[in-house]
VOBA-236957 format. One record per residue: chain; x, y, z of N, C-alpha, C, O in turn; residue in three letters. Coordinates in Angstrom, 1 decimal. Each point is the difference from the previous one (the first is absolute). Layout:
<atoms>
kette|neast|nnorth|nup|caeast|canorth|caup|ceast|cnorth|cup|oeast|onorth|oup|rest
A|X|Y|Z|X|Y|Z|X|Y|Z|X|Y|Z|ALA
...
</atoms>
This chain:
<atoms>
kette|neast|nnorth|nup|caeast|canorth|caup|ceast|cnorth|cup|oeast|onorth|oup|rest
A|0.7|-1.1|0.3|-1.0|1.4|-0.3|1.4|0.8|0.2|1.1|-0.2|0.6|MET
A|-1.5|1.3|-1.6|0.8|1.2|0.3|-0.8|1.0|0.4|-1.2|0.0|0.2|ASP
A|2.1|1.3|0.1|-0.2|1.0|0.7|-1.2|0.7|0.0|-0.6|0.5|1.0|ALA
A|0.1|-0.6|-2.3|-1.2|1.0|-0.7|-1.4|-1.0|0.9|-0.7|0.4|0.9|GLU
A|0.8|-1.8|-1.4|-1.1|-0.9|0.6|0.1|0.1|1.0|-0.9|0.8|0.5|SER
A|2.0|-1.5|0.6|-0.1|0.2|1.2|-0.5|1.4|0.9|-0.7|-0.1|1.0|PHE
A|1.0|1.4|-1.5|-0.7|1.3|0.4|-1.4|-0.6|-0.4|-0.7|-0.3|1.0|LYS
A|0.4|0.3|-1.9|-1.8|0.3|-0.8|-0.4|-1.3|1.1|-1.0|0.5|0.5|ARG
A|1.0|-1.6|0.0|-0.3|-1.4|0.5|-0.3|1.1|1.7|-0.9|0.6|0.6|MET
A|2.2|-0.8|-0.6|0.4|0.2|2.1|-0.5|1.2|0.8|-0.5|-0.1|1.2|TYR
A|0.8|1.6|-2.3|0.3|1.3|0.9|-1.7|0.7|-0.1|0.0|1.2|0.2|LEU
A|-1.1|-1.8|-0.5|-0.8|0.3|0.2|-1.0|-1.1|1.3|-1.2|0.0|0.2|PRO
A|2.0|-0.7|0.5|-0.1|-0.4|1.4|0.7|0.7|1.1|-0.1|-0.3|1.2|TYR
A|1.1|1.6|-1.8|0.6|0.5|1.0|-0.8|0.5|1.7|0.2|-0.3|1.1|HIS
A|-1.4|1.3|-1.8|-1.0|0.5|1.2|-0.4|-0.9|1.1|0.2|0.0|1.2|GLN
A|-0.9|-1.0|-2.2|-0.4|-1.0|0.4|0.7|-0.5|1.4|-0.4|0.2|1.2|LYS
A|1.9|-1.1|-1.8|0.9|-0.1|0.4|1.0|0.6|1.6|0.9|-0.3|0.8|LEU
A|-1.4|0.9|-1.2|0.3|1.2|1.1|-0.3|0.7|1.2|0.7|0.4|0.9|TYR
A|-2.5|-0.4|-1.2|-0.7|0.1|0.8|-0.7|-1.2|0.9|-0.8|0.1|1.0|ARG
A|1.4|-1.4|-1.5|-0.1|-1.6|0.6|1.6|-0.1|1.1|0.3|-0.4|1.1|ILE
A|0.5|0.9|-2.0|1.7|0.3|1.1|-0.6|0.9|1.2|0.3|-0.3|1.1|ALA
A|-1.1|1.3|-1.3|0.3|1.2|0.8|-1.2|-0.3|0.8|-0.1|0.6|1.1|PHE
A|-1.0|-1.5|-1.2|-0.7|-0.5|1.0|0.8|-1.7|1.0|-0.3|-0.2|1.1|ARG
A|1.0|-0.5|-1.9|0.6|-0.5|1.3|1.2|0.9|0.2|0.4|-0.6|1.1|LEU
A|0.2|1.2|-1.2|1.0|0.5|1.0|-0.2|1.2|0.8|0.5|0.3|1.0|LEU
A|-1.3|0.4|-1.8|-0.5|1.5|1.2|0.8|0.6|-0.3|-0.1|1.0|0.7|GLY
A|1.6|-0.7|-1.8|0.8|0.6|-0.4|0.4|0.4|-1.5|0.2|-0.9|-0.8|ASN
A|-0.1|2.2|0.4|-0.5|0.1|-1.4|1.8|-0.4|-0.6|0.2|-0.9|-0.8|SER
A|0.7|1.5|1.3|1.8|-0.1|0.0|-0.1|-1.5|-0.2|0.6|-0.3|-1.0|CYS
A|-1.3|-1.0|1.9|0.2|-1.3|0.1|-0.5|-0.6|-1.4|0.5|-0.6|-1.0|ASP
A|-2.1|1.2|1.4|-1.0|-0.2|-1.4|0.8|-0.1|-1.6|-0.1|-0.8|-0.9|ALA
A|0.9|2.0|1.1|0.6|0.1|-1.8|1.0|-0.7|0.3|0.0|-0.7|-1.0|GLU
A|1.1|0.4|1.9|1.2|-1.4|-0.5|-0.6|-0.9|-0.4|0.3|-0.5|-1.1|ASP
A|-1.7|-0.5|1.9|-0.3|-0.7|-0.1|-0.6|-0.5|-1.5|0.1|-1.0|-0.7|MET
A|-0.7|2.3|0.6|-0.6|-0.2|-1.5|1.1|0.0|-1.0|0.3|-0.8|-0.9|VAL
A|0.3|2.0|1.2|1.6|0.1|-1.1|0.8|-1.2|0.0|0.6|-0.2|-1.1|GLN
A|-0.3|-0.8|2.1|0.4|-1.6|0.2|-0.8|-0.9|-0.9|0.5|-0.8|-0.8|GLU
A|-1.9|1.1|1.0|-1.3|-1.1|-1.0|0.2|0.1|-1.7|0.1|-0.9|-0.7|ALA
A|0.0|2.3|0.3|0.5|0.1|-1.2|1.4|-0.4|-0.4|0.3|-0.2|-1.2|TYR
A|0.6|0.1|2.2|1.3|-0.4|-0.5|-0.1|-1.4|0.0|0.7|-0.6|-0.9|LEU
A|-1.4|-0.1|1.9|-0.4|-1.6|-0.5|-0.1|-0.4|-0.9|0.6|-0.9|-0.4|LYS
A|-2.0|2.0|-0.2|-0.8|-0.2|-1.2|1.2|0.2|-1.4|0.2|-0.7|-1.0|LEU
A|0.5|1.8|1.3|0.8|-0.3|-1.2|1.2|-0.5|-0.2|0.7|0.4|-1.0|TRP
A|-0.3|-1.6|2.3|0.8|-1.0|-0.1|0.0|-0.8|-0.5|0.9|-0.6|-0.6|ASN
A|-2.5|0.4|0.9|-1.2|-1.0|-0.4|-0.4|0.1|-1.1|-1.0|-0.6|-0.2|LYS
A|1.6|1.8|-1.2|-1.1|0.2|-0.8|-0.2|-0.9|-0.9|-1.1|0.0|-0.4|ARG
A|1.8|-0.9|-0.1|-0.1|-1.4|-1.0|-1.2|-0.9|0.8|-0.7|-0.7|-0.7|GLU
A|0.6|0.7|1.9|-1.2|-1.2|0.6|-1.0|0.4|0.0|-1.0|-0.6|0.0|GLU
A|1.1|2.3|0.0|-1.2|1.1|0.0|-1.2|-1.0|-1.2|-1.0|-0.6|0.4|LEU
A|1.4|0.5|-1.4|-0.6|0.0|-1.1|-1.0|-1.1|0.1|-1.0|0.2|-0.6|ILE
A|1.3|-1.6|1.4|-1.3|-0.9|0.7|-0.5|0.2|0.5|-0.6|-0.9|0.5|ASP
A|0.3|2.3|0.0|-0.7|0.2|1.4|-1.5|1.0|-0.6|0.0|1.2|-0.4|ILE
A|-1.1|-2.0|0.5|-1.4|0.3|-0.3|-0.7|1.4|0.6|-0.5|0.9|-0.8|ARG
A|0.6|-0.9|2.1|-0.4|1.1|0.4|1.6|1.0|1.0|0.5|-0.1|1.1|ASN
A|-0.4|0.8|-1.9|1.4|0.3|0.3|-0.6|1.0|1.3|0.7|-0.3|1.0|PRO
A|-1.7|1.3|-0.6|-0.5|0.9|1.2|0.2|-1.2|0.8|1.0|0.2|0.7|GLU
A|-1.4|-1.5|-0.5|-0.5|-0.5|1.4|1.5|-0.5|0.3|0.5|0.2|1.1|SER
A|0.4|-0.8|-2.4|1.3|-0.3|0.4|1.0|1.1|1.0|0.6|-0.2|1.0|PHE
A|-0.5|1.5|-1.7|0.1|1.4|0.6|-0.4|-0.3|1.3|0.7|-0.8|0.6|CYS
A|-1.6|1.3|-0.2|-0.7|0.2|1.4|0.8|-1.2|0.3|1.1|0.3|0.3|VAL
A|-1.4|-1.7|-0.2|0.7|-1.2|1.1|1.6|0.5|-0.2|0.7|0.4|0.9|ILE
A|-0.4|-0.3|-1.9|1.7|0.0|-0.1|0.0|1.4|1.5|0.4|-0.3|1.1|LEU
A|-0.9|1.6|-1.3|0.0|0.5|1.0|-0.2|-0.2|1.4|0.6|0.4|1.0|LEU
A|-1.6|-1.2|-1.2|-0.4|0.1|1.4|1.0|-1.0|0.6|0.3|0.1|1.2|LYS
A|0.1|-1.0|-1.9|1.3|-0.9|0.6|0.9|1.3|0.6|0.1|0.5|1.1|ASN
A|0.3|-0.3|-1.9|1.4|1.1|0.3|-0.1|0.4|1.2|0.8|-0.1|0.9|ILE
A|-2.2|1.0|-1.0|-0.1|0.4|1.3|-0.1|-0.6|1.1|0.4|0.6|1.1|CYS
A|-0.9|-1.7|-1.1|-0.2|-1.1|1.3|1.3|-0.2|0.6|0.4|0.1|1.2|PHE
A|0.4|-0.3|-2.3|1.6|-0.4|0.2|0.4|1.1|0.9|0.3|0.0|1.2|ASP
A|-0.2|0.9|-1.8|0.7|1.6|0.6|-1.2|0.4|1.5|0.4|0.9|0.8|TYR
A|-1.4|-1.5|-0.8|-0.3|0.2|1.5|0.0|-0.8|1.0|-0.1|0.5|1.2|LEU
A|0.4|-2.1|-1.6|0.7|-1.0|0.5|1.6|0.7|0.6|0.5|-0.1|1.1|ARG
A|0.0|0.5|-1.9|1.8|0.1|0.0|-0.1|1.5|0.9|0.7|0.1|0.9|SER
A|-1.5|0.8|-1.3|0.0|0.9|1.4|-0.4|-0.4|1.5|0.5|0.3|1.1|THR
A|-1.7|-1.2|-1.5|-0.2|-0.2|1.4|0.8|-0.5|0.6|0.1|0.2|1.3|LYS
A|0.7|-1.0|-1.9|1.5|-1.2|0.8|1.3|1.2|0.6|0.9|-0.1|0.9|ASN
A|-1.2|1.0|-1.6|1.4|1.4|0.3|-0.9|0.5|1.4|0.4|0.0|1.2|GLU
A|-1.9|0.6|-1.9|-0.6|0.7|1.4|0.4|-0.8|0.8|1.2|0.3|0.4|THR
A|-1.8|-1.8|0.4|0.3|-0.5|0.8|0.9|-0.2|0.5|-0.1|-0.5|1.2|GLU
A|1.2|0.6|-1.6|1.7|-0.4|0.5|0.0|1.8|0.5|0.8|0.0|1.0|LYS
A|-1.2|1.4|-1.2|0.3|1.1|0.2|-1.0|-0.5|1.1|0.6|-0.2|1.1|GLN
A|-1.5|0.1|-1.1|-0.9|0.0|1.4|0.6|-0.3|1.2|0.1|0.5|1.1|ASN
A|0.2|-1.6|-1.7|1.0|-1.0|1.4|1.3|0.5|0.7|0.3|-0.2|1.2|ILE
A|0.6|1.4|-2.5|0.8|0.8|1.2|-0.8|1.1|0.4|0.1|0.3|1.2|GLU
A|-0.9|0.2|-1.7|-0.7|1.2|0.1|-0.9|-0.2|1.8|-0.2|0.9|0.8|VAL
A|0.0|-2.0|-0.8|-1.3|-1.0|1.3|1.0|0.5|1.4|-0.5|0.4|1.0|VAL
A|1.9|-0.5|-1.3|0.7|0.1|1.7|-0.3|1.5|-0.1|-0.4|0.6|1.0|GLY
A|0.6|0.1|-2.1|-0.1|1.8|0.1|-1.1|0.2|0.8|-0.1|0.5|1.2|LYS
A|-0.7|-1.0|-1.9|-1.5|0.7|0.1|-0.6|-0.7|1.4|-0.6|0.7|0.8|ALA
A|0.8|-1.7|-0.6|-0.1|-0.4|1.6|0.1|1.2|1.2|-0.6|0.4|0.9|ASN
A|1.6|-0.1|-1.4|0.6|1.3|1.3|-1.1|1.4|-0.1|-0.8|0.7|0.7|ASP
A|1.2|-0.7|-2.1|-0.8|1.7|-0.6|-1.4|-0.5|0.4|-0.6|0.9|0.6|ILE
A|-0.3|-2.3|-0.7|-1.2|0.1|0.3|-0.2|0.3|1.5|-0.9|0.7|0.4|SER
A|1.9|-1.4|0.4|0.1|0.1|1.6|-1.0|1.6|0.6|-1.0|0.4|0.5|LEU
A|2.6|0.4|-1.4|0.4|1.1|0.0|-1.7|0.6|-0.1|-0.4|0.5|1.1|ILE
A|-0.4|-0.7|-2.3|-0.9|0.9|-0.5|-1.3|-0.7|1.1|-1.0|0.6|0.3|ASN
A|1.6|-1.9|0.0|-1.5|0.1|0.6|-0.3|0.5|1.5|-1.2|0.1|0.5|GLU
A|2.4|0.1|0.0|0.0|0.5|1.3|0.0|1.7|-0.2|-0.3|0.7|1.0|ILE
A|0.4|-0.3|-1.9|-0.3|1.1|-0.4|-1.4|0.6|-0.5|-0.5|1.1|-0.1|GLU
A|-0.1|-2.5|-0.2|-1.7|0.0|-0.6|-0.5|0.1|1.7|-0.7|0.9|0.4|ILE
A|1.3|-2.0|0.3|-1.2|0.0|1.3|0.6|0.9|0.5|-0.9|0.2|0.9|LYS
A|1.8|0.8|-0.6|-0.1|1.5|0.6|-0.6|1.0|-0.6|-0.2|0.9|0.8|ASP
A|-0.2|-0.7|-2.0|-0.7|0.4|-0.3|-2.1|-0.3|-0.2|-0.9|0.8|-0.3|GLU
A|0.8|-1.7|0.6|-1.0|-0.6|0.0|-0.6|0.7|1.8|-1.1|0.5|0.3|LEU
A|2.4|-0.7|0.6|-0.4|0.2|0.9|-0.1|1.3|0.5|-0.5|0.5|1.0|ASN
A|1.2|0.3|-2.5|0.1|1.5|0.2|-1.8|0.3|-0.3|-0.8|0.7|0.5|CYS
A|0.7|-1.5|-1.4|-1.5|0.2|-0.7|-1.0|0.5|1.0|-0.3|1.1|0.4|VAL
A|-0.2|-2.6|0.2|-0.2|-0.4|1.2|-0.2|1.1|1.0|-1.1|0.1|0.6|LYS
A|2.0|0.6|-0.4|0.0|0.7|1.0|-0.3|0.9|-0.2|-0.1|0.8|1.0|GLN
A|-0.2|-0.2|-2.5|-0.4|1.2|-0.5|-1.4|-0.1|0.2|-0.6|1.0|0.4|LEU
A|-0.1|-2.4|-0.8|-1.1|0.0|0.4|-0.5|0.1|0.7|-1.3|0.1|0.1|ILE
A|2.2|-0.3|1.1|-0.9|0.2|1.4|-0.2|1.4|0.4|-0.8|0.3|0.8|THR
A|2.1|0.7|-1.6|-0.5|1.6|0.0|-1.3|1.0|-0.5|-0.1|1.2|0.2|GLN
A|-0.9|-2.5|-1.0|-1.1|0.5|-1.0|-0.8|0.1|0.8|0.0|-0.7|1.0|LEU
A|-0.9|1.8|-1.4|-1.3|0.2|0.4|-0.5|-1.4|0.2|0.4|-0.9|-0.6|PRO
A|-1.4|0.8|1.5|-0.9|-1.3|0.4|-0.5|-0.8|-0.9|0.1|-1.3|0.0|GLU
A|-0.8|2.1|-1.1|-0.8|-0.6|-1.2|1.0|-0.4|-1.1|-0.2|-0.8|-0.9|LYS
A|1.8|1.8|1.0|0.4|-0.2|-1.5|0.8|-1.5|0.6|0.2|-1.1|-0.7|GLN
A|0.2|1.3|1.9|0.7|-1.6|0.6|-0.9|-1.1|0.3|0.6|-1.0|0.2|GLN
A|-1.9|1.1|-0.2|-1.0|-1.1|0.3|0.2|-0.2|-1.6|1.0|-0.8|-0.1|GLU
A|-1.5|1.1|-1.2|0.2|-0.7|-1.1|1.1|-0.1|-1.0|0.0|-0.7|-1.0|VAL
A|1.0|1.5|1.5|1.6|-0.6|-0.5|-0.1|-1.3|0.4|0.0|-1.0|-0.7|MET
A|-0.2|1.0|2.7|0.3|-1.6|0.3|-0.8|-1.0|-0.7|0.7|-1.0|-0.5|LYS
A|-2.4|0.9|0.4|-0.4|-0.4|-1.1|0.1|-0.4|-1.7|-0.8|-0.8|-0.5|LEU
A|1.6|1.3|0.1|0.4|0.4|-1.1|1.5|-0.8|-0.2|0.2|-1.1|-0.6|ARG
A|0.8|2.0|1.7|0.8|-1.3|-0.8|1.2|-0.6|0.7|1.1|-0.4|-0.4|HIS
A|-2.0|0.3|1.9|0.5|-1.0|0.8|-0.9|-1.4|0.2|0.3|-1.1|0.1|LEU
A|-1.6|1.7|-0.2|-0.6|-1.0|0.3|-0.6|-0.6|-1.6|-0.7|-0.9|-0.1|SER
A|1.2|1.8|-1.3|-0.7|-0.3|-1.3|-1.2|-0.1|0.2|-0.4|-1.1|0.1|GLU
A|-0.5|2.0|-0.1|-1.6|-0.2|-0.1|-0.1|1.0|-1.2|0.7|1.1|-0.1|CYS
A|-1.7|-1.8|-0.7|-0.4|0.9|-1.3|-0.8|1.5|0.5|-0.5|0.1|1.1|SER
A|0.6|0.6|-1.6|-0.8|1.3|0.0|-1.7|-0.5|0.4|-0.7|0.5|0.9|ILE
A|0.3|-1.4|-1.7|-1.1|-0.5|0.7|-0.5|0.0|1.1|-1.0|0.6|0.6|GLU
A|2.3|-1.8|0.0|-0.5|-0.5|1.4|0.7|1.1|0.9|-0.3|-0.1|1.2|GLU
A|1.2|1.1|-1.4|-0.1|1.0|1.2|-1.3|0.7|-0.4|-0.5|0.3|1.1|ILE
A|-0.1|0.1|-1.8|-1.2|0.5|-0.2|-1.0|-0.7|1.2|-0.7|0.7|0.7|GLU
A|0.8|-2.0|-0.6|-1.2|-0.9|0.5|0.5|0.3|1.8|-0.8|0.3|0.9|HIS
A|2.2|-0.5|-0.8|0.1|0.4|1.4|0.5|1.2|0.6|0.3|0.1|1.2|ILE
A|-0.3|1.2|-2.1|-0.1|1.1|0.6|-1.0|1.0|-0.5|-0.1|1.1|0.4|THR
A|-0.6|-1.5|-1.1|-1.2|0.4|0.0|0.0|1.4|-1.5|-1.0|0.7|-0.3|GLY
A|2.0|-0.6|0.0|0.9|1.4|-0.3|-0.3|-0.8|-2.2|0.3|-1.1|-0.4|LEU
A|-0.8|2.3|-0.2|0.1|-0.7|-1.5|1.2|0.4|-0.7|0.9|0.8|0.3|ASN
A|-0.9|-1.6|-1.3|1.0|-0.2|-0.7|0.7|1.3|-0.4|0.9|-0.3|-0.7|ALA
A|-1.1|1.3|0.9|0.5|1.4|-0.8|0.6|-0.1|1.4|1.1|-0.4|0.2|ILE
A|-2.1|0.8|0.8|0.9|0.9|1.3|1.5|-1.2|0.6|1.0|0.4|0.7|ASN
A|-1.2|-2.0|-1.2|0.8|-0.5|0.3|1.8|0.1|-0.9|1.2|0.0|0.3|ILE
A|-1.9|0.1|-1.3|0.9|0.7|-1.3|0.8|0.8|0.1|1.2|-0.1|-0.1|ARG
A|-2.0|1.2|0.4|0.9|1.3|0.7|0.5|0.1|1.2|0.9|0.7|0.0|VAL
A|-1.2|-1.4|1.3|0.4|-0.7|1.0|2.0|-0.5|-0.2|1.2|0.3|0.4|LEU
A|-1.9|-1.5|-1.4|1.7|-0.4|-0.1|0.4|0.9|-0.8|1.0|0.4|0.6|ILE
A|-1.1|0.3|-1.9|0.7|0.9|-0.5|0.6|0.6|1.0|0.9|-0.7|0.4|SER
A|-1.0|1.8|0.3|-0.1|0.6|1.1|1.6|-0.5|0.7|1.1|0.4|-0.2|ARG
A|-1.7|-1.5|1.1|0.6|-0.7|0.5|1.5|-0.1|-0.7|1.1|0.5|0.3|ALA
A|-1.4|-1.6|-1.7|1.8|-0.3|-0.8|0.5|1.2|-0.2|1.2|0.0|-0.1|ARG
A|-1.8|1.3|0.0|0.5|1.3|-0.1|1.0|0.3|1.0|1.2|0.2|-0.2|LYS
A|-2.0|-0.2|1.8|1.0|0.0|0.6|0.9|-0.7|0.4|1.0|0.5|0.6|THR
A|-1.1|-1.7|-0.9|1.0|-1.0|0.3|1.3|0.3|-0.6|1.1|-0.1|0.3|ILE
A|-1.7|0.7|-1.6|1.2|-0.2|-1.4|0.7|1.3|0.8|1.3|0.2|0.0|ARG
A|-2.1|0.7|0.6|1.1|1.6|0.0|0.8|-0.4|1.2|1.2|0.0|0.1|GLU
A|-2.1|-0.4|1.0|0.8|-1.0|1.4|1.3|-0.5|-0.2|1.0|0.4|0.6|GLN
A|-1.1|-1.4|-1.4|1.1|-1.0|-0.3|0.7|0.6|-0.9|1.2|-0.3|0.0|PHE
A|-1.5|1.3|-0.9|1.3|0.4|-0.6|1.1|1.4|0.9|1.1|0.4|-0.3|ASN
A|-2.0|0.0|1.5|0.7|0.8|0.8|0.5|-0.6|0.5|1.2|0.2|-0.3|ILE
A|-1.3|-1.6|1.4|0.7|-1.3|0.4|1.1|-0.1|-0.7|1.0|0.3|0.6|LEU
A|-1.1|-0.6|-1.6|1.5|-0.2|-1.0|0.8|1.0|-0.3|0.9|-0.4|-0.6|LYS
A|-1.0|1.7|0.7|1.1|0.6|-0.4|0.9|0.1|1.3|1.1|0.5|0.0|GLN
</atoms>
């Protein structure tokens, strides 16, 4: 098969192949590389392609196999890197966990300083994880009042928290 025949027969599938590769890989650069690799393999087997009955499906299957091979190889590399990073991450995650607990305790303390109704709806919403409807039934307030109280409480906590962090 000559270059013109190859171009005429296989280049029209370029956009479709790119979309498939992008869906599989989620990265435009990798997708372009895999489509390029697929065309390179097709070109190297151009003499055998004459016998192919459905060139489009052949291209799609070839591309998918290339993408799956790539994903497998990057997965193995990522796993090796992850093993190295896990040790470091454990130290960092412990520090982060301590910081998060400190911040949570700080927020809980700030909640206790809110006005009574704001304090009540914040505790119900965020500590007891109640829905707005459940808070309505418990407090007797309507949904609009509850949302306003929560909004004001969050704003106050955010402001106070930022002051404490400085």
